[in-house]
C-alpha positions in Angstrom: 130.7 86.4 104.7 129.0 82.9 104.8 131.0 79.4 104.6 131.3 77.4 101.7 130.3 73.3 102.1 131.2 70.8 99.8 129.9 70.1 97.1 128.5 67.1 99.2 126.9 66.4 102.6 129.3 65.0 104.2 127.6 61.9 106.6 124.0 60.3 106.3 122.6 59.6 103.0 121.9 62.1 99.9 118.1 62.7 99.7 117.0 64.4 96.5 113.9 66.8 96.4 111.1 66.8 93.6 109.2 69.4 92.5 107.3 70.0 95.8 109.9 69.2 97.9 108.6 65.4 98.2 112.0 62.8 98.7 113.1 61.5 96.0 115.2 58.5 95.0 118.7 57.9 95.0 119.3 57.3 91.2 117.5 59.9 89.5 118.3 62.1 87.3 119.4 65.6 88.6 118.0 68.5 87.5 119.7 70.8 85.2 120.5 74.4 86.9 118.3 77.3 86.2 120.2 79.8 87.4 123.8 80.5 89.5 123.9 79.6 93.2 124.9 82.7 95.3 126.0 83.2 99.0 122.2 83.8 99.7 121.5 79.9 98.4 124.2 79.5 100.9 122.3 81.3 104.0 119.3 79.1 102.9 120.8 75.9 102.5 122.8 75.8 105.6 119.5 77.7 107.0 117.7 73.8 105.5 120.0 72.0 107.6 119.9 73.3 110.8 116.4 72.6 110.7 116.6 69.6 109.3 118.7 69.1 112.4 117.0 70.2 114.8 113.9 68.4 113.8 115.4 65.3 114.2 116.6 66.2 117.6 120.6 66.9 116.6 122.5 69.8 117.3 122.9 72.0 115.0 126.6 72.7 113.6 128.2 77.0 113.5 127.0 78.2 110.4 129.4 81.5 109.8 132.7 81.1 109.0 133.1 83.8 112.2 131.4 84.2 114.7 131.7 87.6 117.5 132.8 85.8 121.1 129.5 87.0 122.6 128.9 84.5 125.5 126.6 82.2 125.6 123.8 83.6 128.4 120.9 82.2 128.1 121.1 78.2 129.3 123.0 75.4 129.2 124.4 73.1 126.1 123.9 77.0 123.6 126.1 77.6 120.9 126.4 79.9 119.1 125.7 79.1 115.6 126.2 82.4 113.2 126.5 86.4 113.5 126.2 88.7 110.7 126.2 93.1 110.3 122.0 94.1 111.2 119.8 96.4 110.8 117.6 97.5 113.7 114.4 99.6 113.0 111.6 100.7 114.8 107.7 101.4 114.4 107.3 104.9 115.7 106.9 108.1 114.6 109.4 110.7 113.8 111.4 113.2 115.9 110.5 116.2 113.9 109.0 118.7 114.8 107.3 122.6 112.8 109.1 125.4 113.9 108.6 128.5 111.7 112.2 130.0 111.3 111.5 133.6 113.3 114.8 134.9 111.6 114.6 139.8 110.8 116.1 141.4 108.2 115.2 144.9 107.2 117.5 147.1 105.6 116.7 150.2 103.0 117.0 151.4 99.5 116.3 149.3 96.2 119.2 146.4 96.9 117.7 146.7 100.3 114.1 145.7 99.3 115.3 143.4 97.3 117.9 141.8 99.8 114.9 141.8 102.1 112.4 139.8 99.5 114.7 137.6 99.0 115.2 136.6 102.2 111.3 136.6 103.3 110.7 134.5 100.5 113.5 132.6 101.4 112.4 132.2 104.7 109.1 130.7 103.0 110.6 127.9 101.1 112.4 126.3 104.5 109.5 126.8 107.0 107.7 125.0 103.8 110.0 122.7 103.8 110.2 122.1 107.6 106.3 122.1 107.7 107.0 119.2 105.3 109.6 117.2 107.2 107.7 117.8 110.4 104.0 115.8 108.7 106.4 112.8 107.2 108.0 112.4 110.4 103.9 112.9 112.2 103.9 109.7 110.4 104.0 105.8 112.1 106.5 103.7 109.8 109.2 101.2 110.6 112.6 103.7 110.9 116.2 103.5 111.2 117.0 102.4 114.6 120.3 101.4 115.2 123.5 99.4 113.3 124.1 96.2 114.7 125.3 92.8 115.2 123.4 90.2 115.1 124.5 87.0 117.1 122.1 83.6 116.3 122.7 80.6 119.1 120.5 77.7 119.7 118.6 79.4 122.5 118.0 83.2 121.0 119.8 86.0 119.8 122.4 88.6 120.5 122.0 92.2 119.5 125.3 94.3 119.7 125.4 98.0 119.4 127.3 100.5 120.7 125.6 100.5 124.1 126.2 97.2 124.9 125.0 93.1 124.5 120.9 92.2 124.4 119.9 89.4 124.6 116.4 87.9 123.6 115.7 84.5 124.8 112.9 82.7 122.6 111.1 81.7 125.3 110.1 85.0 126.0 109.8 85.9 122.4 105.7 86.0 121.0 106.7 85.9 117.4 108.7 85.8 114.8 107.9 87.0 110.8 109.7 87.0 108.2 108.1 89.9 105.7 111.2 90.1 103.3 114.8 88.1 102.1 117.1 88.6 104.9 113.8 90.8 106.5 112.2 89.4 110.6 109.8 91.1 112.7 110.6 90.1 116.6 108.2 90.9 119.3 109.4 89.8 123.3 108.3 90.9 126.3 110.5 89.6 129.7 109.7 91.8 133.1 111.8 93.9 132.2 109.5 95.1 129.3 108.7 94.6 125.7 110.4 95.3 122.4 109.1 95.3 118.7 111.5 95.8 116.2 112.3 94.7 112.8 115.6 93.3 111.8 117.4 93.7 108.2 120.2 90.8 108.2 122.0 87.9 106.6 120.8 85.2 109.0 116.9 86.5 109.2 115.6 83.2 108.2 118.0 81.3 110.9 115.8 83.1 113.7 112.9 82.2 112.1 113.4 78.7 112.2 115.3 78.1 115.7 111.9 80.1 116.9 109.4 78.4 115.4 110.7 74.6 116.1 110.5 75.4 119.4 107.6 77.6 119.4 105.5 77.1 116.9 106.2 74.4 114.9 102.5 74.9 112.9 103.9 78.6 111.8 102.6 78.9 108.1 105.9 80.0 107.1 107.9 77.1 108.5 104.7 74.1 107.0 104.1 76.2 104.0 107.9 76.2 102.8 108.0 80.1 102.4 110.6 81.3 103.5 112.4 79.6 100.8 111.2 80.3 96.7 109.0 78.0 96.0 112.1 76.6 93.5 114.8 76.5 95.3 114.6 72.5 96.6 115.4 72.0 92.9 117.6 75.4 92.2 120.0 73.8 95.2 119.2 69.6 94.2 120.5 71.2 90.5 123.6 72.9 91.8 124.8 69.5 93.9 123.5 70.8 96.9 120.8 68.6 98.2 118.6 68.8 101.7 116.6 66.0 103.0 113.0 67.1 103.9 111.7 64.1 105.5 111.5 65.9 109.2 110.9 69.1 108.2 107.1 69.7 109.5 103.8 70.2 106.9 101.3 71.8 106.8 97.7 69.4 108.1 94.9 68.6 105.4 92.7 71.3 105.4 89.1 70.1 107.6 86.3 69.8 105.4 
């Protein structure tokens, strides 16, 4: 569940955005809503507020109504911002192997011969299915690894599973890529080893923003604002959720 903010941001000047995200002057007519405001919109709105705060050098406020009691362990001044359910996936082959069935069945007489034929026909069908499953498992792709709880802080992320909690500092992350709404690929490494995961979670975009602001402000998905739909700033303004984009990083002009 995402915390629902008030109808207008509290504190500071209310800033609206134009069709391309530029700041509009107060008093300009508010655009008419074209679609309903959803829970995902609240996630984007909170994430946008975190982006604005961090770019202004302010400490962001928590965005989840409840946050798991995970002990911050990644640095002084660390603040836990959000917690949600997550699915972890890993790029790998499957676990199945093709082991043909070696069962043996023999019976005499007309009934027995019919049973024998049915048995061996069934075995061939099972072997075919097992072989196809093994062939599919031999293909590398993103495969389910575990269900988890994702906690996001100002300093990193915490992945909680049945085996414990694994903290990953933003400093140890080499790559964050948004691959779909609520889905990121994260590559990290430290002295203990390396890991590359796909994380499907409500606050996936928040991880992208917090890491990019600190370690890759020129991230194409950040400067291109492709982590939100192209018309989302207008959509937010139409529903009264104005966003101050003035401190957001912008793409550099292309070289001639």
